Backbone atoms as SQL, in Angstrom:
CREATE TABLE atoms (id INTEGER PRIMARY KEY, chain TEXT, resi INTEGER, resn TEXT, atom TEXT, x REAL, y REAL, z REAL);
INSERT INTO atoms VALUES
  (1, 'A', 1, 'UNK', 'N', 110.652, 95.909, 85.270),
  (2, 'A', 1, 'UNK', 'CA', 111.371, 94.815, 85.870),
  (3, 'A', 1, 'UNK', 'C', 110.598, 94.282, 87.063),
  (4, 'A', 2, 'UNK', 'N', 109.596, 93.543, 86.821),
  (5, 'A', 2, 'UNK', 'CA', 108.783, 92.967, 87.869),
  (6, 'A', 2, 'UNK', 'C', 109.039, 91.479, 87.939),
  (7, 'A', 3, 'UNK', 'N', 108.792, 90.926, 89.098),
  (8, 'A', 3, 'UNK', 'CA', 108.891, 89.481, 89.227),
  (9, 'A', 3, 'UNK', 'C', 107.744, 88.840, 88.467),
  (10, 'A', 4, 'UNK', 'N', 107.909, 87.600, 88.114),
  (11, 'A', 4, 'UNK', 'CA', 106.887, 86.905, 87.330),
  (12, 'A', 4, 'UNK', 'C', 105.547, 86.826, 88.040),
  (13, 'A', 5, 'UNK', 'N', 105.554, 86.743, 89.362),
  (14, 'A', 5, 'UNK', 'CA', 104.304, 86.582, 90.082),
  (15, 'A', 5, 'UNK', 'C', 103.672, 87.908, 90.502),
  (16, 'A', 6, 'UNK', 'N', 104.223, 89.021, 90.056),
  (17, 'A', 6, 'UNK', 'CA', 103.696, 90.315, 90.455),
  (18, 'A', 6, 'UNK', 'C', 103.074, 91.020, 89.260),
  (19, 'A', 7, 'UNK', 'N', 101.882, 91.506, 89.462),
  (20, 'A', 7, 'UNK', 'CA', 101.194, 92.250, 88.427),
  (21, 'A', 7, 'UNK', 'C', 101.742, 93.675, 88.375),
  (22, 'A', 8, 'UNK', 'N', 101.934, 94.225, 87.195),
  (23, 'A', 8, 'UNK', 'CA', 102.376, 95.619, 87.108),
  (24, 'A', 8, 'UNK', 'C', 101.285, 96.554, 87.617),
  (25, 'A', 9, 'UNK', 'N', 101.697, 97.567, 88.338),
  (26, 'A', 9, 'UNK', 'CA', 100.772, 98.552, 88.877),
  (27, 'A', 9, 'UNK', 'C', 101.010, 99.850, 88.124),
  (28, 'A', 10, 'UNK', 'N', 99.953, 100.377, 87.549),
  (29, 'A', 10, 'UNK', 'CA', 100.071, 101.630, 86.813),
  (30, 'A', 10, 'UNK', 'C', 98.974, 102.577, 87.264),
  (31, 'A', 11, 'UNK', 'N', 99.201, 103.865, 87.044),
  (32, 'A', 11, 'UNK', 'CA', 98.224, 104.879, 87.397),
  (33, 'A', 11, 'UNK', 'C', 98.306, 106.024, 86.398),
  (34, 'A', 12, 'UNK', 'N', 97.227, 106.751, 86.320),
  (35, 'A', 12, 'UNK', 'CA', 97.201, 107.962, 85.506),
  (36, 'A', 12, 'UNK', 'C', 96.977, 109.192, 86.370),
  (37, 'A', 13, 'UNK', 'N', 96.812, 108.999, 87.667),
  (38, 'A', 13, 'UNK', 'CA', 96.587, 110.090, 88.600),
  (39, 'A', 13, 'UNK', 'C', 97.910, 110.820, 88.842),
  (40, 'A', 14, 'UNK', 'N', 97.929, 112.124, 88.547),
  (41, 'A', 14, 'UNK', 'CA', 99.179, 112.878, 88.664),
  (42, 'A', 14, 'UNK', 'C', 99.642, 113.002, 90.114),
  (43, 'A', 15, 'UNK', 'N', 98.715, 113.038, 91.062),
  (44, 'A', 15, 'UNK', 'CA', 99.107, 113.113, 92.478),
  (45, 'A', 15, 'UNK', 'C', 99.798, 111.823, 92.913),
  (46, 'A', 16, 'UNK', 'N', 99.287, 110.683, 92.460),
  (47, 'A', 16, 'UNK', 'CA', 99.928, 109.411, 92.787),
  (48, 'A', 16, 'UNK', 'C', 101.311, 109.336, 92.154),
  (49, 'A', 17, 'UNK', 'N', 101.427, 109.802, 90.920),
  (50, 'A', 17, 'UNK', 'CA', 102.738, 109.822, 90.249),
  (51, 'A', 17, 'UNK', 'C', 103.717, 110.690, 91.021),
  (52, 'A', 18, 'UNK', 'N', 103.254, 111.845, 91.467),
  (53, 'A', 18, 'UNK', 'CA', 104.113, 112.767, 92.214),
  (54, 'A', 18, 'UNK', 'C', 104.619, 112.110, 93.500),
  (55, 'A', 19, 'UNK', 'N', 103.743, 111.433, 94.236),
  (56, 'A', 19, 'UNK', 'CA', 104.162, 110.773, 95.471),
  (57, 'A', 19, 'UNK', 'C', 105.096, 109.602, 95.187),
  (58, 'A', 20, 'UNK', 'N', 104.894, 108.935, 94.072),
  (59, 'A', 20, 'UNK', 'CA', 105.824, 107.877, 93.680),
  (60, 'A', 20, 'UNK', 'C', 107.214, 108.431, 93.423),
  (61, 'A', 21, 'UNK', 'N', 107.271, 109.578, 92.751),
  (62, 'A', 21, 'UNK', 'CA', 108.561, 110.235, 92.487),
  (63, 'A', 21, 'UNK', 'C', 109.214, 110.650, 93.804),
  (64, 'A', 22, 'UNK', 'N', 108.415, 111.214, 94.700),
  (65, 'A', 22, 'UNK', 'CA', 108.954, 111.627, 96.005),
  (66, 'A', 22, 'UNK', 'C', 109.513, 110.419, 96.766),
  (67, 'A', 23, 'UNK', 'N', 108.830, 109.289, 96.698),
  (68, 'A', 23, 'UNK', 'CA', 109.314, 108.090, 97.392),
  (69, 'A', 23, 'UNK', 'C', 110.695, 107.689, 96.891),
  (70, 'A', 24, 'UNK', 'N', 110.926, 107.795, 95.586),
  (71, 'A', 24, 'UNK', 'CA', 112.216, 107.392, 95.028),
  (72, 'A', 24, 'UNK', 'C', 113.295, 108.462, 95.237),
  (73, 'A', 25, 'UNK', 'N', 112.959, 109.725, 95.024),
  (74, 'A', 25, 'UNK', 'CA', 113.972, 110.775, 95.089),
  (75, 'A', 25, 'UNK', 'C', 114.273, 111.242, 96.510),
  (76, 'A', 26, 'UNK', 'N', 113.368, 111.014, 97.458),
  (77, 'A', 26, 'UNK', 'CA', 113.634, 111.424, 98.842),
  (78, 'A', 26, 'UNK', 'C', 114.846, 110.692, 99.398),
  (79, 'A', 27, 'UNK', 'N', 115.145, 109.554, 98.848),
  (80, 'A', 27, 'UNK', 'CA', 116.299, 108.782, 99.308),
  (81, 'A', 27, 'UNK', 'C', 117.621, 109.444, 98.919),
  (82, 'A', 28, 'UNK', 'N', 117.583, 110.410, 98.021),
  (83, 'A', 28, 'UNK', 'CA', 118.816, 111.056, 97.573),
  (84, 'A', 28, 'UNK', 'C', 119.172, 112.302, 98.379),
  (85, 'A', 29, 'UNK', 'N', 118.330, 112.687, 99.324),
  (86, 'A', 29, 'UNK', 'CA', 118.644, 113.847, 100.149),
  (87, 'A', 29, 'UNK', 'C', 119.850, 113.546, 101.028),
  (88, 'A', 30, 'UNK', 'N', 120.744, 114.513, 101.171),
  (89, 'A', 30, 'UNK', 'CA', 121.997, 114.246, 101.903),
  (90, 'A', 30, 'UNK', 'C', 121.846, 114.319, 103.418),
  (91, 'A', 31, 'UNK', 'N', 120.913, 113.578, 103.952),
  (92, 'A', 31, 'UNK', 'CA', 120.732, 113.506, 105.398),
  (93, 'A', 31, 'UNK', 'C', 121.021, 112.081, 105.846),
  (94, 'A', 32, 'UNK', 'N', 121.583, 111.915, 107.039),
  (95, 'A', 32, 'UNK', 'CA', 121.905, 110.558, 107.502),
  (96, 'A', 32, 'UNK', 'C', 120.664, 109.663, 107.559),
  (97, 'A', 33, 'UNK', 'N', 120.758, 108.519, 106.948),
  (98, 'A', 33, 'UNK', 'CA', 119.717, 107.496, 106.891),
  (99, 'A', 33, 'UNK', 'C', 118.405, 107.978, 106.278),
  (100, 'A', 34, 'UNK', 'N', 118.417, 109.127, 105.588),
  (101, 'A', 34, 'UNK', 'CA', 117.196, 109.597, 104.941),
  (102, 'A', 34, 'UNK', 'C', 116.850, 108.736, 103.739),
  (103, 'A', 35, 'UNK', 'N', 117.827, 107.968, 103.247),
  (104, 'A', 35, 'UNK', 'CA', 117.516, 107.043, 102.156),
  (105, 'A', 35, 'UNK', 'C', 116.499, 106.005, 102.598),
  (106, 'A', 36, 'UNK', 'N', 116.422, 105.732, 103.885),
  (107, 'A', 36, 'UNK', 'CA', 115.402, 104.835, 104.416),
  (108, 'A', 36, 'UNK', 'C', 114.201, 105.612, 104.965),
  (109, 'A', 37, 'UNK', 'N', 114.465, 106.753, 105.573),
  (110, 'A', 37, 'UNK', 'CA', 113.408, 107.519, 106.213),
  (111, 'A', 37, 'UNK', 'C', 112.446, 108.148, 105.202),
  (112, 'A', 38, 'UNK', 'N', 112.960, 108.650, 104.087),
  (113, 'A', 38, 'UNK', 'CA', 112.108, 109.289, 103.084),
  (114, 'A', 38, 'UNK', 'C', 111.036, 108.358, 102.531),
  (115, 'A', 39, 'UNK', 'N', 111.419, 107.215, 101.953),
  (116, 'A', 39, 'UNK', 'CA', 110.401, 106.282, 101.464),
  (117, 'A', 39, 'UNK', 'C', 109.493, 105.747, 102.574),
  (118, 'A', 40, 'UNK', 'N', 110.047, 105.590, 103.784),
  (119, 'A', 40, 'UNK', 'CA', 109.243, 105.110, 104.902),
  (120, 'A', 40, 'UNK', 'C', 108.158, 106.122, 105.264),
  (121, 'A', 41, 'UNK', 'N', 108.504, 107.414, 105.263),
  (122, 'A', 41, 'UNK', 'CA', 107.513, 108.447, 105.553),
  (123, 'A', 41, 'UNK', 'C', 106.430, 108.493, 104.482),
  (124, 'A', 42, 'UNK', 'N', 106.814, 108.321, 103.225),
  (125, 'A', 42, 'UNK', 'CA', 105.824, 108.274, 102.147),
  (126, 'A', 42, 'UNK', 'C', 104.911, 107.068, 102.344),
  (127, 'A', 43, 'UNK', 'N', 105.483, 105.941, 102.693),
  (128, 'A', 43, 'UNK', 'CA', 104.696, 104.732, 102.923),
  (129, 'A', 43, 'UNK', 'C', 103.695, 104.924, 104.055),
  (130, 'A', 44, 'UNK', 'N', 104.130, 105.531, 105.142),
  (131, 'A', 44, 'UNK', 'CA', 103.255, 105.713, 106.294),
  (132, 'A', 44, 'UNK', 'C', 102.175, 106.770, 106.016),
  (133, 'A', 45, 'UNK', 'N', 102.541, 107.868, 105.366),
  (134, 'A', 45, 'UNK', 'CA', 101.578, 108.953, 105.185),
  (135, 'A', 45, 'UNK', 'C', 100.624, 108.722, 104.023),
  (136, 'A', 46, 'UNK', 'N', 101.098, 108.149, 102.918),
  (137, 'A', 46, 'UNK', 'CA', 100.267, 108.028, 101.720),
  (138, 'A', 46, 'UNK', 'C', 100.045, 106.594, 101.249),
  (139, 'A', 47, 'UNK', 'N', 100.709, 105.644, 101.862),
  (140, 'A', 47, 'UNK', 'CA', 100.636, 104.259, 101.410),
  (141, 'A', 47, 'UNK', 'C', 99.269, 103.630, 101.504),
  (142, 'A', 48, 'UNK', 'N', 98.466, 104.066, 102.461),
  (143, 'A', 48, 'UNK', 'CA', 97.131, 103.492, 102.589),
  (144, 'A', 48, 'UNK', 'C', 96.118, 104.130, 101.647),
  (145, 'A', 49, 'UNK', 'N', 96.493, 105.223, 100.994),
  (146, 'A', 49, 'UNK', 'CA', 95.584, 105.915, 100.079),
  (147, 'A', 49, 'UNK', 'C', 95.659, 105.388, 98.658),
  (148, 'A', 50, 'UNK', 'N', 96.774, 104.760, 98.319),
  (149, 'A', 50, 'UNK', 'CA', 96.953, 104.312, 96.942),
  (150, 'A', 50, 'UNK', 'C', 97.887, 103.108, 96.897),
  (151, 'A', 51, 'UNK', 'N', 97.474, 102.088, 96.158),
  (152, 'A', 51, 'UNK', 'CA', 98.328, 100.909, 95.999),
  (153, 'A', 51, 'UNK', 'C', 99.576, 101.262, 95.189),
  (154, 'A', 52, 'UNK', 'N', 99.461, 102.161, 94.221),
  (155, 'A', 52, 'UNK', 'CA', 100.612, 102.578, 93.415),
  (156, 'A', 52, 'UNK', 'C', 101.669, 103.239, 94.300),
  (157, 'A', 53, 'UNK', 'N', 101.250, 104.165, 95.152),
  (158, 'A', 53, 'UNK', 'CA', 102.200, 104.844, 96.040),
  (159, 'A', 53, 'UNK', 'C', 102.836, 103.831, 96.995),
  (160, 'A', 54, 'UNK', 'N', 102.033, 102.943, 97.536),
  (161, 'A', 54, 'UNK', 'CA', 102.542, 101.910, 98.436),
  (162, 'A', 54, 'UNK', 'C', 103.599, 101.054, 97.740),
  (163, 'A', 55, 'UNK', 'N', 103.321, 100.612, 96.514),
  (164, 'A', 55, 'UNK', 'CA', 104.261, 99.788, 95.744),
  (165, 'A', 55, 'UNK', 'C', 105.569, 100.532, 95.518),
  (166, 'A', 56, 'UNK', 'N', 105.484, 101.829, 95.165),
  (167, 'A', 56, 'UNK', 'CA', 106.695, 102.602, 94.887),
  (168, 'A', 56, 'UNK', 'C', 107.516, 102.806, 96.160),
  (169, 'A', 57, 'UNK', 'N', 106.851, 103.116, 97.262),
  (170, 'A', 57, 'UNK', 'CA', 107.568, 103.336, 98.519),
  (171, 'A', 57, 'UNK', 'C', 108.232, 102.050, 99.009),
  (172, 'A', 58, 'UNK', 'N', 107.536, 100.932, 98.899),
  (173, 'A', 58, 'UNK', 'CA', 108.112, 99.651, 99.326),
  (174, 'A', 58, 'UNK', 'C', 109.288, 99.273, 98.428),
  (175, 'A', 59, 'UNK', 'N', 109.154, 99.520, 97.137),
  (176, 'A', 59, 'UNK', 'CA', 110.247, 99.230, 96.213),
  (177, 'A', 59, 'UNK', 'C', 111.483, 100.065, 96.556),
  (178, 'A', 60, 'UNK', 'N', 111.271, 101.360, 96.842),
  (179, 'A', 60, 'UNK', 'CA', 112.388, 102.235, 97.211),
  (180, 'A', 60, 'UNK', 'C', 113.005, 101.797, 98.539),
  (181, 'A', 61, 'UNK', 'N', 112.176, 101.442, 99.502),
  (182, 'A', 61, 'UNK', 'CA', 112.701, 100.970, 100.788),
  (183, 'A', 61, 'UNK', 'C', 113.529, 99.699, 100.630),
  (184, 'A', 62, 'UNK', 'N', 113.007, 98.741, 99.905),
  (185, 'A', 62, 'UNK', 'CA', 113.752, 97.497, 99.680),
  (186, 'A', 62, 'UNK', 'C', 115.097, 97.774, 99.030),
  (187, 'A', 63, 'UNK', 'N', 115.093, 98.641, 98.035),
  (188, 'A', 63, 'UNK', 'CA', 116.337, 98.934, 97.336),
  (189, 'A', 63, 'UNK', 'C', 117.346, 99.613, 98.259),
  (190, 'A', 64, 'UNK', 'N', 116.896, 100.566, 99.037),
  (191, 'A', 64, 'UNK', 'CA', 117.849, 101.304, 99.866),
  (192, 'A', 64, 'UNK', 'C', 118.294, 100.507, 101.091),
  (193, 'A', 65, 'UNK', 'N', 117.520, 99.538, 101.500),
  (194, 'A', 65, 'UNK', 'CA', 118.011, 98.585, 102.505),
  (195, 'A', 65, 'UNK', 'C', 119.119, 97.733, 101.884),
  (196, 'A', 66, 'UNK', 'N', 118.919, 97.327, 100.633),
  (197, 'A', 66, 'UNK', 'CA', 119.940, 96.561, 99.909),
  (198, 'A', 66, 'UNK', 'C', 121.209, 97.384, 99.739),
  (199, 'A', 67, 'UNK', 'N', 121.065, 98.675, 99.420),
  (200, 'A', 67, 'UNK', 'CA', 122.224, 99.558, 99.265),
  (201, 'A', 67, 'UNK', 'C', 122.969, 99.692, 100.591),
  (202, 'A', 68, 'UNK', 'N', 122.234, 99.838, 101.681),
  (203, 'A', 68, 'UNK', 'CA', 122.868, 99.930, 102.995),
  (204, 'A', 68, 'UNK', 'C', 123.674, 98.675, 103.297),
  (205, 'A', 69, 'UNK', 'N', 123.107, 97.511, 102.983),
  (206, 'A', 69, 'UNK', 'CA', 123.840, 96.253, 103.183),
  (207, 'A', 69, 'UNK', 'C', 125.079, 96.188, 102.286),
  (208, 'A', 70, 'UNK', 'N', 124.974, 96.706, 101.069),
  (209, 'A', 70, 'UNK', 'CA', 126.133, 96.721, 100.168),
  (210, 'A', 70, 'UNK', 'C', 127.237, 97.612, 100.727),
  (211, 'A', 71, 'UNK', 'N', 126.855, 98.756, 101.299),
  (212, 'A', 71, 'UNK', 'CA', 127.863, 99.622, 101.929),
  (213, 'A', 71, 'UNK', 'C', 128.532, 98.905, 103.103),
  (214, 'A', 72, 'UNK', 'N', 127.752, 98.183, 103.877),
  (215, 'A', 72, 'UNK', 'CA', 128.329, 97.438, 105.008),
  (216, 'A', 72, 'UNK', 'C', 129.298, 96.364, 104.526),
  (217, 'A', 73, 'UNK', 'N', 128.997, 95.761, 103.368),
  (218, 'A', 73, 'UNK', 'CA', 129.924, 94.771, 102.801),
  (219, 'A', 73, 'UNK', 'C', 131.213, 95.419, 102.299),
  (220, 'A', 74, 'UNK', 'N', 131.158, 96.689, 101.956),
  (221, 'A', 74, 'UNK', 'CA', 132.356, 97.398, 101.479),
  (222, 'A', 74, 'UNK', 'C', 133.316, 97.729, 102.622),
  (223, 'A', 75, 'UNK', 'N', 132.806, 97.855, 103.827),
  (224, 'A', 75, 'UNK', 'CA', 133.640, 98.291, 104.958),
  (225, 'A', 75, 'UNK', 'C', 134.915, 97.477, 105.165),
  (226, 'A', 76, 'UNK', 'N', 134.864, 96.145, 105.190),
  (227, 'A', 76, 'UNK', 'CA', 136.108, 95.401, 105.414),
  (228, 'A', 76, 'UNK', 'C', 137.142, 95.618, 104.310),
  (229, 'A', 77, 'UNK', 'N', 136.690, 95.968, 103.129),
  (230, 'A', 77, 'UNK', 'CA', 137.606, 96.146, 102.012),
  (231, 'A', 77, 'UNK', 'C', 138.262, 97.522, 101.975),
  (232, 'A', 78, 'UNK', 'N', 137.865, 98.422, 102.876),
  (233, 'A', 78, 'UNK', 'CA', 138.505, 99.725, 102.946),
  (234, 'A', 78, 'UNK', 'C', 139.967, 99.596, 103.351),
  (235, 'A', 79, 'UNK', 'N', 140.292, 98.541, 104.067),
  (236, 'A', 79, 'UNK', 'CA', 141.674, 98.337, 104.497),
  (237, 'A', 79, 'UNK', 'C', 142.601, 98.090, 103.319),
  (238, 'A', 80, 'UNK', 'N', 142.097, 97.512, 102.249),
  (239, 'A', 80, 'UNK', 'CA', 142.939, 97.273, 101.078),
  (240, 'A', 80, 'UNK', 'C', 142.572, 98.214, 99.931),
  (241, 'A', 81, 'UNK', 'N', 141.877, 99.293, 100.264),
  (242, 'A', 81, 'UNK', 'CA', 141.530, 100.399, 99.364),
  (243, 'A', 81, 'UNK', 'C', 140.541, 100.055, 98.253),
  (244, 'A', 82, 'UNK', 'N', 140.257, 98.809, 98.011),
  (245, 'A', 82, 'UNK', 'CA', 139.262, 98.489, 96.994),
  (246, 'A', 82, 'UNK', 'C', 137.859, 98.835, 97.488),
  (247, 'A', 83, 'UNK', 'N', 137.700, 98.909, 98.811),
  (248, 'A', 83, 'UNK', 'CA', 136.408, 99.273, 99.395),
  (249, 'A', 83, 'UNK', 'C', 135.964, 100.667, 98.999),
  (250, 'A', 84, 'UNK', 'N', 136.924, 101.577, 98.790),
  (251, 'A', 84, 'UNK', 'CA', 136.594, 102.940, 98.358),
  (252, 'A', 84, 'UNK', 'C', 135.960, 102.899, 96.975),
  (253, 'A', 85, 'UNK', 'N', 136.561, 102.171, 96.066),
  (254, 'A', 85, 'UNK', 'CA', 136.010, 102.053, 94.710),
  (255, 'A', 85, 'UNK', 'C', 134.659, 101.344, 94.728),
  (256, 'A', 86, 'UNK', 'N', 134.550, 100.321, 95.556),
  (257, 'A', 86, 'UNK', 'CA', 133.277, 99.601, 95.655),
  (258, 'A', 86, 'UNK', 'C', 132.176, 100.520, 96.182),
  (259, 'A', 87, 'UNK', 'N', 132.485, 101.317, 97.203),
  (260, 'A', 87, 'UNK', 'CA', 131.492, 102.230, 97.772),
  (261, 'A', 87, 'UNK', 'C', 131.081, 103.292, 96.754),
  (262, 'A', 88, 'UNK', 'N', 132.025, 103.792, 95.967),
  (263, 'A', 88, 'UNK', 'CA', 131.699, 104.763, 94.917),
  (264, 'A', 88, 'UNK', 'C', 130.765, 104.144, 93.880),
  (265, 'A', 89, 'UNK', 'N', 131.052, 102.918, 93.489),
  (266, 'A', 89, 'UNK', 'CA', 130.195, 102.253, 92.497),
  (267, 'A', 89, 'UNK', 'C', 128.790, 102.028, 93.040),
  (268, 'A', 90, 'UNK', 'N', 128.688, 101.626, 94.299),
  (269, 'A', 90, 'UNK', 'CA', 127.380, 101.425, 94.919),
  (270, 'A', 90, 'UNK', 'C', 126.624, 102.756, 94.974),
  (271, 'A', 91, 'UNK', 'N', 127.314, 103.821, 95.354),
  (272, 'A', 91, 'UNK', 'CA', 126.679, 105.135, 95.446),
  (273, 'A', 91, 'UNK', 'C', 126.191, 105.650, 94.104),
  (274, 'A', 92, 'UNK', 'N', 127.020, 105.532, 93.092),
  (275, 'A', 92, 'UNK', 'CA', 126.633, 106.001, 91.753),
  (276, 'A', 92, 'UNK', 'C', 125.481, 105.164, 91.209),
  (277, 'A', 93, 'UNK', 'N', 125.567, 103.860, 91.374),
  (278, 'A', 93, 'UNK', 'CA', 124.494, 102.980, 90.891),
  (279, 'A', 93, 'UNK', 'C', 123.179, 103.280, 91.604),
  (280, 'A', 94, 'UNK', 'N', 123.231, 103.533, 92.907),
  (281, 'A', 94, 'UNK', 'CA', 121.990, 103.807, 93.639),
  (282, 'A', 94, 'UNK', 'C', 121.362, 105.120, 93.189),
  (283, 'A', 95, 'UNK', 'N', 122.183, 106.128, 92.885),
  (284, 'A', 95, 'UNK', 'CA', 121.639, 107.400, 92.394),
  (285, 'A', 95, 'UNK', 'C', 121.018, 107.243, 91.011),
  (286, 'A', 96, 'UNK', 'N', 121.721, 106.563, 90.124),
  (287, 'A', 96, 'UNK', 'CA', 121.212, 106.379, 88.759),
  (288, 'A', 96, 'UNK', 'C', 119.909, 105.576, 88.783),
  (289, 'A', 97, 'UNK', 'N', 119.880, 104.503, 89.544),
  (290, 'A', 97, 'UNK', 'CA', 118.673, 103.671, 89.597),
  (291, 'A', 97, 'UNK', 'C', 117.516, 104.403, 90.260),
  (292, 'A', 98, 'UNK', 'N', 117.790, 105.252, 91.251),
  (293, 'A', 98, 'UNK', 'CA', 116.720, 106.039, 91.879),
  (294, 'A', 98, 'UNK', 'C', 116.129, 107.028, 90.874),
  (295, 'A', 99, 'UNK', 'N', 116.978, 107.633, 90.041),
  (296, 'A', 99, 'UNK', 'CA', 116.476, 108.546, 89.007),
  (297, 'A', 99, 'UNK', 'C', 115.643, 107.796, 87.969),
  (298, 'A', 100, 'UNK', 'N', 116.087, 106.629, 87.570),
  (299, 'A', 100, 'UNK', 'CA', 115.316, 105.820, 86.610),
  (300, 'A', 100, 'UNK', 'C', 113.955, 105.459, 87.205),
  (301, 'A', 101, 'UNK', 'N', 113.953, 105.055, 88.471),
  (302, 'A', 101, 'UNK', 'CA', 112.697, 104.702, 89.136),
  (303, 'A', 101, 'UNK', 'C', 111.777, 105.915, 89.233),
  (304, 'A', 102, 'UNK', 'N', 112.340, 107.085, 89.516),
  (305, 'A', 102, 'UNK', 'CA', 111.525, 108.299, 89.611),
  (306, 'A', 102, 'UNK', 'C', 110.924, 108.658, 88.252),
  (307, 'A', 103, 'UNK', 'N', 111.679, 108.475, 87.192),
  (308, 'A', 103, 'UNK', 'CA', 111.161, 108.745, 85.847),
  (309, 'A', 103, 'UNK', 'C', 110.009, 107.804, 85.532),
  (310, 'A', 104, 'UNK', 'N', 110.179, 106.527, 85.842),
  (311, 'A', 104, 'UNK', 'CA', 109.100, 105.556, 85.609),
  (312, 'A', 104, 'UNK', 'C', 107.872, 105.905, 86.443),
  (313, 'A', 105, 'UNK', 'N', 108.082, 106.288, 87.705),
  (314, 'A', 105, 'UNK', 'CA', 106.954, 106.656, 88.568),
  (315, 'A', 105, 'UNK', 'C', 106.247, 107.898, 88.030),
  (316, 'A', 106, 'UNK', 'N', 107.002, 108.843, 87.482),
  (317, 'A', 106, 'UNK', 'CA', 106.371, 110.044, 86.925),
  (318, 'A', 106, 'UNK', 'C', 105.519, 109.716, 85.704),
  (319, 'A', 107, 'UNK', 'N', 105.847, 108.618, 85.039),
  (320, 'A', 107, 'UNK', 'CA', 105.050, 108.154, 83.900),
  (321, 'A', 107, 'UNK', 'C', 103.883, 107.284, 84.353),
  (322, 'A', 108, 'UNK', 'N', 103.808, 107.005, 85.656),
  (323, 'A', 108, 'UNK', 'CA', 102.728, 106.193, 86.202),
  (324, 'A', 108, 'UNK', 'C', 102.946, 104.700, 86.049),
  (325, 'A', 109, 'UNK', 'N', 104.199, 104.297, 85.872),
  (326, 'A', 109, 'UNK', 'CA', 104.517, 102.881, 85.671),
  (327, 'A', 109, 'UNK', 'C', 105.291, 102.327, 86.856),
  (328, 'A', 110, 'UNK', 'N', 105.105, 101.034, 87.097),
  (329, 'A', 110, 'UNK', 'CA', 105.825, 100.351, 88.169),
  (330, 'A', 110, 'UNK', 'C', 107.283, 100.167, 87.784),
  (331, 'A', 111, 'UNK', 'N', 108.130, 100.148, 88.803),
  (332, 'A', 111, 'UNK', 'CA', 109.543, 99.877, 88.570),
  (333, 'A', 111, 'UNK', 'C', 110.052, 99.025, 89.720),
  (334, 'A', 112, 'UNK', 'N', 110.729, 97.978, 89.394),
  (335, 'A', 112, 'UNK', 'CA', 111.371, 97.118, 90.382),
  (336, 'A', 112, 'UNK', 'C', 112.868, 97.283, 90.190),
  (337, 'A', 113, 'UNK', 'N', 113.555, 97.708, 91.237),
  (338, 'A', 113, 'UNK', 'CA', 114.998, 97.896, 91.169),
  (339, 'A', 113, 'UNK', 'C', 115.690, 96.557, 90.928),
  (340, 'A', 114, 'UNK', 'N', 116.691, 96.539, 90.044),
  (341, 'A', 114, 'UNK', 'CA', 117.456, 95.298, 89.873),
  (342, 'A', 114, 'UNK', 'C', 118.350, 95.064, 91.102),
  (343, 'A', 115, 'UNK', 'N', 118.635, 93.840, 91.377),
  (344, 'A', 115, 'UNK', 'CA', 119.518, 93.437, 92.478),
  (345, 'A', 115, 'UNK', 'C', 118.966, 93.784, 93.857),
  (346, 'A', 116, 'UNK', 'N', 117.707, 94.138, 93.962),
  (347, 'A', 116, 'UNK', 'CA', 117.119, 94.549, 95.218),
  (348, 'A', 116, 'UNK', 'C', 116.560, 93.336, 95.968),
  (349, 'A', 117, 'UNK', 'N', 116.909, 93.245, 97.244),
  (350, 'A', 117, 'UNK', 'CA', 116.333, 92.200, 98.081),
  (351, 'A', 117, 'UNK', 'C', 114.879, 92.551, 98.361),
  (352, 'A', 118, 'UNK', 'N', 114.024, 91.564, 98.344),
  (353, 'A', 118, 'UNK', 'CA', 112.607, 91.795, 98.607),
  (354, 'A', 118, 'UNK', 'C', 112.319, 91.511, 100.079),
  (355, 'A', 119, 'UNK', 'N', 112.633, 92.459, 100.915),
  (356, 'A', 119, 'UNK', 'CA', 112.477, 92.316, 102.349),
  (357, 'A', 119, 'UNK', 'C', 111.040, 92.652, 102.760),
  (358, 'A', 120, 'UNK', 'N', 110.549, 93.770, 102.262),
  (359, 'A', 120, 'UNK', 'CA', 109.170, 94.189, 102.537),
  (360, 'A', 120, 'UNK', 'C', 108.310, 93.850, 101.357),
  (361, 'A', 121, 'UNK', 'N', 107.060, 93.545, 101.607),
  (362, 'A', 121, 'UNK', 'CA', 106.124, 93.246, 100.524),
  (363, 'A', 121, 'UNK', 'C', 104.876, 94.032, 100.650);
């Protein structure tokens, strides 16, 4: 799922694949704001060594910034209880999509999260 103007980035290097997986799955650790910190740390530590790792970390960061904004949009709806269901759906969708992205990264293929704002490039 790439934009029309973006070339797919692929790799066969197992170390690059591993770091791509870490960029996507680090966001699932149950630490406050680690969904942003994990991919950011991968970007800072390994992003300059490989374009594939950089692409995966930026993709994960963009997606989890979008998820954070979606959670913020759910807050006003907690008063009428629909916000709870909305937050659950956002949480489940973010976990499933992070796993899909990690699987693609382990195969050495690019993955662009659907519905993700492209804040970082």
